[in-house]
C-alpha positions as a Markdown table, in Angstrom:
| # | Residue | x | y | z |
|---|---|---|---|---|
| 1 | Met | -0.2 | -46.7 | -9.8 |
| 2 | Val | 0.4 | -43.3 | -8.3 |
| 3 | Ser | -2.4 | -40.6 | -8.2 |
| 4 | Ser | -1.9 | -37.1 | -6.9 |
| 5 | Leu | -4.7 | -35.2 | -5.4 |
| 6 | Leu | -4.6 | -31.5 | -4.5 |
| 7 | Lys | -5.7 | -31.5 | -0.9 |
| 8 | Ser | -5.6 | -27.8 | 0.1 |
| 9 | Ala | -4.3 | -24.5 | -0.9 |
| 10 | Val | -4.2 | -22.0 | 1.9 |
| 11 | His | -3.5 | -18.3 | 1.1 |
| 12 | Ser | -2.7 | -16.5 | 4.3 |
| 13 | Gly | -1.4 | -13.0 | 3.7 |
| 14 | Ser | 2.1 | -13.5 | 2.2 |
| 15 | Leu | 2.4 | -17.3 | 2.6 |
| 16 | Ile | 0.9 | -19.8 | 0.2 |
| 17 | Met | 0.9 | -23.5 | 1.3 |
| 18 | Val | 0.0 | -26.2 | -1.1 |
| 19 | Ala | -0.4 | -29.7 | 0.2 |
| 20 | Ser | -0.9 | -32.7 | -2.1 |
| 21 | Thr | -1.3 | -36.3 | -1.3 |
| 22 | Asn | 0.4 | -39.0 | -3.4 |
| 23 | Lys | -1.3 | -42.4 | -3.0 |
| 24 | Thr | -0.1 | -45.7 | -4.2 |
| 25 | Asp | -2.0 | -49.0 | -4.5 |
| 26 | Gly | -0.5 | -49.9 | -1.0 |
| 27 | Asp | -1.5 | -48.4 | 2.3 |
| 28 | Thr | 1.3 | -45.7 | 2.3 |
| 29 | Ala | 0.5 | -42.1 | 1.7 |
| 30 | Val | 3.1 | -39.4 | 1.2 |
| 31 | Ile | 2.2 | -35.7 | 1.8 |
| 32 | Asp | 4.2 | -33.2 | -0.2 |
| 33 | Arg | 4.2 | -29.6 | 0.9 |
| 34 | Glu | 5.4 | -26.7 | -1.1 |
| 35 | Val | 5.7 | -23.2 | 0.5 |
| 36 | Gln | 5.8 | -20.2 | -1.7 |
| 37 | Arg | 6.3 | -16.6 | -0.4 |
| 38 | Val | 4.4 | -13.9 | -2.1 |
| 39 | Arg | 5.8 | -10.4 | -1.6 |
| 40 | Lys | 3.4 | -7.5 | -1.2 |
| 41 | Ile | 4.6 | -4.1 | -2.3 |
| 42 | Ser | 4.3 | -1.7 | 0.6 |
| 43 | Pro | 2.4 | 1.5 | -0.1 |
| 44 | Lys | 4.5 | 4.7 | -0.5 |
| 45 | Tyr | 3.9 | 7.9 | 1.3 |
| 46 | Lys | 4.6 | 11.5 | 0.3 |
| 47 | Val | 6.3 | 13.8 | 2.8 |
| 48 | Leu | 4.9 | 17.3 | 2.2 |
| 49 | Leu | 6.3 | 20.7 | 3.3 |
| 50 | His | 3.8 | 23.5 | 3.9 |
| 51 | Asn | 4.6 | 27.1 | 3.3 |
| 52 | Asp | 4.8 | 29.4 | 6.4 |
| 53 | Pro | 5.6 | 33.1 | 6.8 |
| 54 | Val | 7.9 | 32.5 | 9.7 |
| 55 | Asn | 11.1 | 30.7 | 8.5 |
| 56 | Thr | 13.6 | 32.2 | 6.1 |
| 57 | Met | 14.2 | 30.5 | 2.7 |
| 58 | Asp | 17.8 | 29.7 | 3.7 |
| 59 | Tyr | 16.7 | 28.1 | 7.0 |
| 60 | Val | 14.2 | 25.9 | 5.1 |
| 61 | Val | 16.9 | 24.7 | 2.6 |
| 62 | Glu | 19.4 | 24.0 | 5.4 |
| 63 | Thr | 16.8 | 22.1 | 7.4 |
| 64 | Leu | 15.7 | 20.0 | 4.5 |
| 65 | Arg | 19.3 | 19.0 | 3.9 |
| 66 | Gln | 19.8 | 18.1 | 7.6 |
| 67 | Val | 16.6 | 16.1 | 7.9 |
| 68 | Val | 16.8 | 14.3 | 4.5 |
| 69 | Pro | 20.5 | 13.8 | 3.9 |
| 70 | Gln | 20.1 | 12.4 | 0.4 |
| 71 | Leu | 18.8 | 15.8 | -0.9 |
| 72 | Ser | 21.3 | 17.9 | -2.8 |
| 73 | Glu | 21.5 | 21.6 | -2.3 |
| 74 | Gln | 19.7 | 22.0 | -5.6 |
| 75 | Asp | 16.9 | 19.5 | -4.6 |
| 76 | Ala | 16.3 | 21.3 | -1.3 |
| 77 | Leu | 16.3 | 24.7 | -3.1 |
| 78 | Ser | 13.7 | 23.4 | -5.6 |
| 79 | Ile | 11.5 | 22.0 | -2.9 |
| 80 | Met | 11.7 | 25.3 | -1.0 |
| 81 | Leu | 10.8 | 27.3 | -4.1 |
| 82 | Glu | 7.9 | 25.0 | -5.0 |
| 83 | Thr | 6.6 | 25.3 | -1.4 |
| 84 | His | 6.9 | 29.1 | -1.5 |
| 85 | Lys | 5.1 | 29.5 | -4.8 |
| 86 | Thr | 2.3 | 26.9 | -4.5 |
| 87 | Gly | 1.9 | 26.6 | -0.7 |
| 88 | Ile | 3.0 | 23.0 | -0.6 |
| 89 | Gly | 6.0 | 21.0 | -1.8 |
| 90 | Leu | 6.9 | 17.4 | -2.1 |
| 91 | Val | 10.0 | 16.5 | -0.1 |
| 92 | Ile | 10.3 | 12.8 | -0.7 |
| 93 | Thr | 8.2 | 9.7 | -1.4 |
| 94 | Cys | 9.1 | 6.6 | 0.8 |
| 95 | Asp | 7.7 | 3.9 | 3.1 |
| 96 | Leu | 5.6 | 4.9 | 6.1 |
| 97 | Glu | 8.2 | 4.7 | 8.8 |
| 98 | Pro | 10.8 | 6.9 | 7.1 |
| 99 | Ala | 8.0 | 9.3 | 6.0 |
| 100 | Glu | 6.8 | 9.7 | 9.6 |
| 101 | Phe | 10.4 | 10.2 | 10.8 |
| 102 | Tyr | 11.1 | 12.9 | 8.1 |
| 103 | Ser | 7.9 | 14.7 | 8.8 |
| 104 | Glu | 8.3 | 14.7 | 12.6 |
| 105 | Ser | 11.9 | 15.8 | 12.2 |
| 106 | Leu | 10.9 | 18.8 | 10.0 |
| 107 | Lys | 8.2 | 19.7 | 12.6 |
| 108 | Ala | 10.8 | 19.5 | 15.4 |
| 109 | Lys | 12.8 | 22.1 | 13.6 |
| 110 | Gly | 9.9 | 24.5 | 13.3 |
| 111 | Leu | 8.7 | 23.6 | 9.7 |
| 112 | Thr | 5.1 | 22.6 | 8.9 |
| 113 | Ser | 5.0 | 19.1 | 7.4 |
| 114 | Ser | 2.5 | 16.3 | 6.8 |
| 115 | Ile | 2.4 | 12.9 | 5.1 |
| 116 | Glu | -0.2 | 11.4 | 2.7 |
| 117 | Leu | -0.6 | 8.1 | 0.9 |
| 118 | Glu | 0.8 | 8.3 | -2.7 |
| 119 | Ser | -2.1 | 7.7 | -5.1 |
C-alpha cells in the first residue's frame, strides 16, 4: 500500500518547491520534489519630458530620436508638442533600467526629464 503525504510547500520569491513523501509498507521512503518557477511581472516606469524655455523644438525632436531610437519622427514631434502645451510629456514606458538610461541620456543632452512608476 502506497500513501502520499504532502510534507512541505515552500514559496520563496519566484521559486515554489513541493516535497512529498511516498511511503510503502516496507521501510523504504521515496521523496519526490517538484520545482515550479513563478514569473513576476516587473513594474513599468514612465520616462517624462518636462518643458523648458531654453531648447528649440527642433533640438528636442532630434534629441528624442537620438536617445530613444524606436521613436519615429512623428512620435518625437507629438511628444515635443505635448510637452510644450501641457508642461510634461510621456516619452516611453519601460522597465526601470532602460527608463533610467533614457532619462539620464536626455538630461545629458540638456533636456529636463524624470521617471515615475506607472500606476
